[in-house]
N, C-alpha and C positions, 0 to 999 in steps of 0.2 A: 515262079516262086512256090516251093513246096509248102503245104500247110498240113500239120499234124495235130491231132486232138488228144489231150491228156487230162487226167484228174489234177495232177500236180507237176509243175516244172520246178526243179531244183537248180539254182544258179550257184555255181562254185563247185569245183571238183577237188577241193582239199579234203581233209579228214572229216570235217563236219558235214559237208555236202555229201560225201561218200556214205557216212553213217546215216544221214537222213534218207538218201536214196535207197539204201538197203532196207531200212525199217519200213519206209512207206510202201515199197514193192511187196515186202512180206505181209503187210497189212491189207493188201489187195488193191492198192491205188495204182492206176496206170500212170507211171511216172517216167519223166525224162530228166536227165541231168546234163547240164551244159557247162563246159569248162573252157575258158579262152585259151589256155595253154595245155600242158599235160597234167594228168592227175598227180596231185601231191607235189607239184614242182615249185610252189611258192612258200607260203607260211609253214605248211606241214613239213617242208624239207629243212626248216631252220629252227627246229625246236631244241629244247634242252636234251632231248633223247632219253628222258627219264620217265618211267612209270612210277613216279615217286609216291611215297607213302602218305604225304600230307604234312610232314613235320614242318615244312616251311610256313604253313598257315598258322602254326603256333609260334614259331620263332620270330615271325614278322612282328608279333605283338608282345613278345616275351622279354623285351628290354625292361619292361616294368609290368608287374601283374596288375597295376592300376589301369593299364590300357584295356584290359578285359573288364575290370570292375566298373570303370568309368564309362565304358562304351559297350553296353550290353548288345546292341544291334550288331556292332562289329564282331563281338565275340561269337554271336550266333552264326554270323556269316562265315567266320573261320571254321567253326565246328562243322557246318554243313559242307563246306568245301573239303575238309579232311574226311568226313564220312563218305562222300562220293569218291574221293581219291582211293581210299582203302577198299571200298566195295568194288570199284572198277579194276583196281590192281589185282585183287583175288580172282575176279572173273577172267581177266585177260591172260594172266599167267597160267591159269588152268586150261583155257581153251586154245591158246596160241603159244605154247611153250617154245616153239621154234623161232619166235620173233623177239625173244627177250634173252638177256644174259644176266646172271646173278652177280651182284657186286657187293663188296663190303664198303660201307661208309663210316668215317670216323669224325666225330665232332668234339673238339677239345673244350674243357671247362676252363675258360680264362676270361679276362676282363672284356675281350672283344666279343666273345660269343654270348655272354650274359646268361649262360645255361649252367644249371647245377644238377647234381645227381637226383635229388628229390623232384625237381621240376621235370627232368627228362623222364623219370619213371612215371610221373603223372600223365605227361603227354602221350607216352607210349601205351599206358594202360587205357587211356581214352581211345586211341587209334585202334588198339587190339579189339575193342568192342565192335568196331565197324568192319573188321576184316572178314574174309571168307576162307579161312583155313590155310592162308599163305602166310607163314610166320614172319615176324619182324626180326627175330633172332637178336633181341636186344642184349647187349653186354655193357654193364657200367663198370668202368675201370677205375682203379685207385690212381693216385698221383704217380706212384712208382711205375705201375703198369703202363699208364699213358705215356710217360717219358721214354719208354722203351718201344713204343709202337712204331713200326716202320713208316706209317703214313704221316707221322709227326716229326720225323727227323729233319733237322735243319730249320725248324720253326722258331720264330722269335720268342724270347722269354720262355723257353721250354721248361726251365727250372721253376717257373711260377705257375705252371699248369696244375690245376687242382684235381684233375682227373679227366676222363673222357668217356664218351659212349660210342659204341660200335653197333651197327645194325645193317640189315640187308635192304638194299634197293635193287630194283630191276631196271635194266636199260634196254631200250629198243635197239636191237641189232641194226635195224634198217627201217627207219620211219616211213620212207616213201613207199616201201613195199607193202606196208600195212594199208595205205590208201589204195594201192592197186588191188590188193587182196579183197578189200571191202567192195570196191566197184565191180570187180569181176564176179564175186559171189552174188552181188545184186543183179548183175546181168543174167546169171544163171536162173534167176527166178522172175525175169521179165523186165528189169530196168532197161530203158533205152539210154545208153550213156554215150555222150559225144565229147571227145576232147578236140582241141583246136577249133572251138565253136564259140566265138566271142559274141556276147549279148550286146546289141547296139541300139535296141529300142524296146520299151515296154509300154503298152497302152491298154486302156480298157476295151473290152469287146462286149457290145451290148447283148449278143446272143450267147456268149459262153462265159465270160468273166474277164480274162486277160489274153492279150496277144503278146508273145515274146519273139522279137526278131533276132536272129543269130546269123553272123557272117562266118563262114567256114574257111579254113586255110586254103582250100582249092578254089576260092573265089565265088562259090555258090552262096546263096542266101536261103534261109528257111524261116517260116513263121510257125510258131507253136501256139495253138489255141489251148488254153488251160483254165480250169476252174479255180486253181489256187497257185500261188507262187511262194516258194521257200527261198529266201535270199540267205545263202550260206557262204557269201563271198569273202568272209574274213575281214581283212583290213580294208576291203573295197565295198563293204555293205552299203555305206552311205552313197558311194558313186552309183551303185546299182539302183537303190531306191530313188535316187535323184533323177533317174531316167524317166520315171513316170509321175513325179510330183515335185514341183518347186517348193512345196511346203513340207517335204519329208523331214522327219525328225533326225537330229544328229545323234547317232547311237554308238559310234565307234570312236575310241581314242587309241591311237597307236603308240607303241613303245618299241624303239629300236634296241635290239640286244646284240652285242658283239662278243665273239669268243675267239680265243687264240689257242692254237694247237702247238704243244711242246713235247719234247721227249725228256722224261725225268729219270732219275736213277732207277735201276732195275728193282731195287728193294721196294719201291713205291708202286710198281706195276700192278694194276688191277685194284688199287685202293683209291676210293674217293674221299674227299674232305669237304666239309661245309663250315663256313664261318660267316661273319658279318663285316661289311665294310665300315669304315669310320662314319659314313653317312647313314648307316643303319640298314643297308640293303643286303639280301643274301648274296653270298659269293661262293662259287663251287669250283672244285678241282675234280674233274670227272674223267675216269679212265675211258679210253677209246682204242681198243686193241692194245698194242704196246705203247701207245701214246696217251697223253692227257689233253683235255681242253679246259681252259680256264675262263671264267666269266660268270654271268654275263656283265658287260658294261652297258647299263641301260640309259637311254636318253629319250625324251619325248620326241615323237616324230609323226607328222601327219602327211608329209609331202612325198611324192614320187615313190609310191609303195613298191614299184617294180624294180627299182635300182639300188637296193640296199647292199652296200659293201662296207667293209670295215675301214674306217678312217684312221690315219696314223695317230691322232690324239687319243682315240679310243684304245688302240693297241697299247700305246704308251701307258694309259691309265690302268689297263689290266696288268701290265708288267710291274707297274708301281705297287699295286696291291699285292701281287705275288711276292715281290721282294720285301714288302712290309711283313707279310705273313711268314714267308720262308726265306729269310735273308741268307741262309746257308746255301741255297741253290744258286744265287748270283746269276739270275737270268738276264740276258741281253736281247736286243731286237733280233740279232742273228740266230737266236735259239728258237724263234717262232717259225715253225715249218709251214703253216698256212693259217688263214683266218676265215671266218665267215660271219655274216651279220644277217639279221632278218627282222621283220616286223612282228610284234606280238600283238594281235588284235585284243583289245580290251573294251569292256563296257564303259561308255562315257559317263562321267559323274562330275558335277560341278566341284571345283576346288581340287581336283586330282588330275594334273596335266597328263599323266601316263595312264589314266583310267583306273577303274576299280577292279578288284579281283572277282566281281560278281559275274557269274555265267548264267545267261538267261535267254529265253525266247520271247519275242515281241509279236503280238497279234495287232496289226495296224488297222483292223476293221473299224474300230471305234474312232480312228483318225481319218476316216473317209476312204481307206484303201481296203476294200472288202477282200477277205481271204488272202491277204498278203502278210507273210510271216518273215521275221528277221531273227537271226541268231547272233549273239555277240558274246565275246569272251571265251570262245570255244577253245578247248584243249584236246590235244591228241589223246591224253590218258583217260579222258572221260567222253570220248566220241560216241560210244554206244549209248550212254546216258542221254547225250544230245539227240541222237536219232530217235530214241524212245519219246523224249519230251516233245520234239517237233512233230512226230506222228500223232501224239495225243492232242497237240494244239490244233492240227489239221482236222482230226476226228471230231473235235468239238464243233466244227463248222460244216463239215462235209463228209458224207458217207463214201466208202470205197465202191468202185464199180465192179470189182472182182472179188474172188475168194481169197482168204488169207493163206499164206504158205509158211513152212517152217524157216526159221532163221538158222543160218550156218555160220558160226564164228570161227571155225577152224582155219588155220593158215592154208593158203593155196601154194603148194610146193612147186618149186622151180625145177624144170627138167635138168637132169645131170648135175645136181648139186650146186647150182649157181655159178657155173664156170662158163667161159666164153667158148661155146661149142656151136656147131651147126644146129643142134636140136634146141638149145636154149635161146639162141638168137631168133631162130625161125618161130619158136613159140611166142616170143615177145612181140614179133611183128604180126604174125598171122592170127594169134589168139588173144592178144592183150593190147592191141591198138598202138603199139610203139611206132613212132614216125621219125624219130631222130636218134642220133647216137647218145645224147643225154637221156632220152627216154629209156634206151636199152641199158646203158651202163650204170645209171644212178637209180632208176626206178623199177625196171624189170629184173635187172641183175644188181648186185651190190658192189661190183668192181669199181664203180666210180667213187666209192668211199674207202678204198684201200689207201695206204699212205701215199701212193702215187696219184691219187684222185682219178684213176682210170686212164691216165696218160700212157701207161705202159701197155694198155690193151686196146686203145682206140683204133689203131691201124688194123689189127687183126679182126676186130669186130666189124669195122667198116667193110672189109672184104667179104664177110659173110652177109652183111645186111644189104649191100649194094644191089645184088640181083633181086632180092626180095622186095626192095622198095623202088626198083626201077631206076636206080641211079646210073648215069654214065660215069666213066672214069673221072671226068672233070668234076662232076657233081659229087662223086665219092671224096675226092681230095678236098673239095670245098667244105663238105660236111666234117671232115677231120679237122680242117683249119678252124671251122666254127666251134667245134668242141674244145680245141686247145685255147682259142681266144676266150671263150666263156669261162673256162676253168681258171685261166690266168687272171682274168678280170674280176671274177667273183670271189676267188679264194686266195689270190696273191701268193701262190706257192713259192717257197724260197728258191728252189732250183728246178723249174719245170723241164728244162731241156734235157736233163740227165735221164728222164724217164721215157722220153718219146722215142718210139721205134718206128722207122719208116720202111715202106715197102718199095723195093726197086723193081 
């Protein structure tokens, strides 16, 4: 069994673990990152895909201004979350413009949204104070202008709309690639990153601090000696902490979010819409290329984090809300092209079954777990902030063993423009640790997020990847079948067979 010694071991290769690994390595800590699957393959792959401005933190409480007046602590929490959202929005758009696209969002002023022109101006004035030179482009429309807006055509009670606001949001073109970019940039400055390395044991080490046992996909096992552990496993943080303490605190509360992808009239293409469900939860209609995804449909969920898939009652619930909001569209189940669902890790809080919005790092030293840190409520849009905060938490307990290095936040460009070529697939395998067709198509390239979900490309990519990964012809065919099965199971595409091209 191989033993390696580090200052810090980060557990979890989603966006929070990637951000932590990059910032710790830059600060001079000898750091290893362990991910049981592929980087960004779980929670980070199932986000809203928005680098949103933070309006939702105000609208969640804006049904009544008394929610802010009567709950000052909650108001401060919303303000802090909005501040971070705007700060990180400006930073990300400026440093990684290749990873975002600009969208117009519209929010109607009606009984459902409980938003008015004065309230909207106030919220956006506050958010503008937090921004970093990336404008919100706020436009407040009159009732007449709102009723003519293409994003509101077919909406219920359009004649009763009192106005609307339009503003700029930014969408992640490809969330998984941001995780890969971050890990690879961290490797450039010394991070030892391992995917397909499942943590199976954590125990105290009298001479060093902690020992972390990992089982690798090739059947080998390694033990990592480390002075500190950063648990950034998202929905699985309690499982990881539980490996080393039966008395570990319960820190995560999961919320399952389901989305449905539909094709809307061409006049609505590229326009997003935000409203409120009858239960008071945010509901979005978000552009995705020529398509839109609607949701999320949120439910509390703590079990089987690995197997999230959209259930039919959830899809029906989304369609019900869509037809309440846009009865003119008359959407049916057959209009759903595919679905996805994922767990949203949130910080546990008594009385809130789907957790709180609070994003925080936990130092468990005072709970008897010296130099053991946990991050909860992590968000893709504030992952750099999470990396800075976790590094500061470690620094309060432990000095780095090496010199600091510059941080590089720029996007790591894909060879030959993100197409399925010999060069791009070879780069994914030889330089970016891709080991499966999903790794290549969804996380090193973006072809797995085309309308066909990569099914039109999987055969061609498998032929390029097979000799690079040492697959026999039988293994190549098995890997193609595994990709098709995973895509069909996870996303339930309406007509998968029409996309699949086979090689004779």
